[in-house]
N, C-alpha and C positions, 0 to 999 in steps of 0.2 A: 259612590263612585270608587273603581277600584285604581289601584295604582301601585308602581313594584317601590321598594327603598331601600337602597343600598346602606348598610350601617357599616360603620367603622368597627373591626374587629372587639375594641373594647366596649363599645357600646352594645354589641350583639351578647357578648358576653354577661355584659349588668342588665340586659332586658332578660335575658335568661334567667340570671339569677334572681330576679324581681320575678317574673312570672312564678317561678317556683315555689318562691317563699311565700308569696302573696295567695298564690292559687286562682291567680285571676290570669285570661289567656294572652299572649303579648302582644296581641290586636287592640284587646280592650286597654291597655296600658297606652300603646300607640294614640290611640285615638283618645282618651284621658287626656295625655299631655299635651296634644295638638289643639283639642277644646279648650284648656286650660291658655296656652299661649297665645291662642288668637283670641279669648276675651270671651268664648261661648259655653264655659262652663256655667250647669242651673248654680251652683253653687260654690263660691268662695270661702275654705276656711278664713276664721276669724284669726287676730294674731294672737297666738298664745295656744291656738287649738290645733294639736295634732292631727293629721291627714289619716284617712283608711289606712292605706297604704304603710305608713308609718304604724300605725296600731295593729297591722298585721304581722309584720315585720319583727314586731316586739312582743308577740305571742298573746298581747292583749285582746285580740279580737280573732277570733276563730272562725273557719268557713263552718256552714252547717253538715252534719258528719250525714247527714242525709235528707229527702225529703219529709214535710210534714208530715206522719201517721195518722191515719184515721183513729177517733177516740174508740175502745172498745167495749165499754160501759159507760152509755149516757145518764148524765143527771136524774135519778129519780125523785119527783116529788112528789108521790104519793098519787097521783092524777090531780092536782089543784094547778091552777093557773098562778100566774106571779101576781095578778091582783087579790086573788083572795089569800097568797101569803101575806099580804102587806097588812100590820095592823093597825088600823085607819079604820075612827068612824067617818070621817069627810069622803069615802069611795064616793065615787058616781056610776 
């Protein structure tokens, strides 16, 4: 569902600041807050556990610098299978 939301200037500034500091979109932050308010959040943080937003704001959780890259040099096992690498007499 699409909707329009008119924010007070203070709320708008706080939302922009939080979006910039966490790297999350304003829309994502609003959806998350609404889900938590309505009790629809998938998980709720336990007492004493800091939220992801708080960890991001403190610099303890950083966003990825880029997409995961493909490994250039795969592991070379000398042509052996994993079962051949096991040093066991009870192989079947």
